[in-house]
N, C-alpha and C positions, 0 to 999 in steps of 0.2 A: 504494500500500500504506500502511496506517495504522501508524505507529510508536508508538502509545500503549502504555504499559506495561499489562500485564494483572495482575489480582490473583487469587490463589487463596485461598479460605477453607476451612479444615479445621474441621469441626464434630464434637464428641464427643457422640454420642447416648447418653443414660443410661437409656433404656427399651427394652424389647423390644416388637416388634410381632408379634402372632399367634403367640406362643410360650407362652401361659398353660397349655395342656395339658401341654407338655413340662416346664415349670417346676414344675407341681404334681406330676408324676410323679417328678421329681428330689427335691423336698421330701419326698414320701412315702417315698422310699428312705432319705433322711437320718433320718427319724423311725424307720424300721425298724432302722437301724444304732444309733440311740440306745437302742433297746429291747433291744439285744444281738444282733441278727442281722447277719451279714456281708453285704456287697453289692459287686458290681462293676457299673459303669455304662459302657456303650459309647455314645459320642456320635459318630455318623458322618454324613457328608453331603458334598455338593459344596463347593468353595471359595466362601467369601463368603456362606454362608447363615445364619451367626450362631451357629455352634457355640461359639466362644470367648466371645462375648457372653453366651450362655445360661449357660455355666459361671461367668462372672464375676458375673452377677446372683445365681446360686445361692450362690456363695461369700460374697457380701455379705449375703445373707439368713440364712444359717446360721452358727453358730460351731462348725464341725467341720472338722478338716483333711481335705483330699482332695488327691489327686495326679493328675497328667495325664501320659499317655504319648502320643506323637505318631508318626504314620507320615509320613515325608518322601518325597513322590512324585518329587522331583527328584534323588534320590541313589540309590546302590546300596543296596537294602534290607539291613539287618542282621537276621539271624535272631533272632526274639524281641525285636527292638529296643524296641518300646513297653513290653513287660513288663519289660525290663531298666531302662528309664527310670523306670517306676513303682517298681520295687524300690529303685532308688538314691534316689529322692525320699523313700521311706518308711524309709530307713536300713537296708535289707536287701539291698544290692547283692551281697553274698557268699552269697546263697542257694544251696545245693548244686544245686537244681533248675535254676538258671540257669547254673551253672558247668559242668554236665555237657555232653557233646556234644549238638549240635542234632540 
């Protein structure tokens, strides 16, 4: 058996591959918001396909605040959990609609 130490290299990739269509759709939504229209965007998909990377690139391209709500598949789901997280991030955690019974 070889007892040579092994090295692990962690690389941060700063570009998206094959996500131009999705990125353009997000940027178009941001432009609609800037013109006075409201919007909600749902980014969904399997683990590791680049959802967070896509949102990070969009965040870096536009100067508009946005909030993220997450569903945690490894825990007991909280009713309206992602919406509660979004509301808290936007400073509206005490919305009556979220405080009412589920």
